[in-house]
C-alpha positions in Angstrom: 152.8 176.4 142.0 152.3 174.6 145.5 148.9 175.5 147.6 148.0 173.6 151.0 145.7 171.9 152.7 145.3 172.9 156.5 144.0 170.8 159.3 143.8 172.6 162.7 142.9 171.3 166.4 142.6 167.5 166.0 142.6 166.8 169.6 143.6 162.9 170.3 144.2 160.7 173.4 147.6 158.7 172.7 150.4 157.3 174.8 153.5 159.5 174.2 156.4 160.2 176.8 159.1 158.9 178.6 158.0 159.3 182.2 156.2 156.1 184.1 152.6 158.1 184.4 152.9 158.8 181.0 153.0 155.0 179.9 150.2 154.0 181.9 147.4 156.4 180.5 146.5 158.2 177.3 147.3 161.9 177.5 145.5 164.6 175.2 147.3 166.0 172.5 146.3 168.8 169.5 147.6 168.3 166.0 147.8 170.7 162.9 148.9 169.5 159.6 149.4 171.3 156.6 149.6 169.3 153.1 151.6 171.1 150.3 150.1 169.9 147.0 148.7 171.7 143.6 145.2 172.3 144.1 144.5 173.7 140.5 142.8 170.6 139.1 140.6 170.5 142.3 139.7 174.2 142.2 138.7 173.6 138.5 136.9 170.7 138.6 135.6 170.7 142.1 136.1 166.9 142.3 137.2 165.4 145.3 139.4 163.1 143.3 141.5 165.9 142.5 142.6 166.8 146.1 143.3 164.9 149.6 140.2 163.6 151.5 141.4 165.2 154.5 138.7 163.2 156.5 141.0 160.2 155.3 143.9 161.9 156.7 142.3 162.6 159.9 141.1 159.1 160.1 145.0 157.6 159.4 146.3 160.2 161.9 143.8 159.1 165.0 144.8 155.3 163.9 148.3 156.1 164.9 147.2 157.9 168.0 145.3 154.7 168.7 147.3 152.1 167.4 150.9 153.4 168.8 153.3 154.4 171.9 155.7 157.0 171.3 158.5 157.8 173.6 158.9 161.4 172.1 156.7 164.0 170.6 159.3 164.2 167.7 158.4 160.4 166.5 154.7 160.9 166.8 154.9 163.9 164.6 157.2 162.3 162.3 155.3 159.4 161.7 152.1 161.5 161.2 154.3 163.5 158.3 155.0 160.1 156.8 151.6 159.4 156.6 150.7 162.7 154.6 153.8 162.0 152.5 152.2 159.2 151.6 149.8 160.5 148.7 152.1 160.9 145.8 150.5 164.1 145.2 152.0 165.7 148.4 155.3 167.5 148.0 155.5 168.4 151.6 153.9 168.8 155.1 154.3 170.5 158.5 153.1 168.7 161.2 152.4 170.2 164.6 151.8 167.9 168.0 151.3 169.7 170.8 150.7 167.7 174.5 148.0 169.6 176.7 149.0 168.8 179.8 152.6 168.0 179.9 153.8 166.7 183.3 156.2 169.5 184.6 155.6 171.5 187.9 154.7 174.6 186.1 151.8 176.3 184.9 152.5 175.6 181.1 149.8 175.0 178.7 151.3 172.8 176.3 154.7 171.5 174.9 155.6 170.8 171.2 157.0 170.1 168.3 156.8 171.0 164.5 158.3 169.0 161.7 158.7 170.1 158.1 159.2 167.2 155.6 159.4 167.3 152.1 158.8 164.2 149.5 161.5 162.4 148.0 161.8 161.6 144.4 
């Protein structure tokens, strides 16, 4: 059986985009992450050691946003997925990254991508 931890609505400022103005200033993004793992032991023990410390995961995601520049949302989301899969207990992850002010001449609330990745081996 696989359970999930959900993180919703993490807001970060990051460099992501290929237009000149996107390379000059940080833009607002919203990130959702699901990590799939067996939470049976955590549910029985009530011990943080038996689950993912989502505060640590959020800090790692924020560090990616602060420390890197991305051309594409796909790359940004993929790197977040790699961080989530860095914990050997995680069997799969889904990451959505939304650009909250996409640079288009239309009334578009956000643009985004979702990637799904599974642990290998």
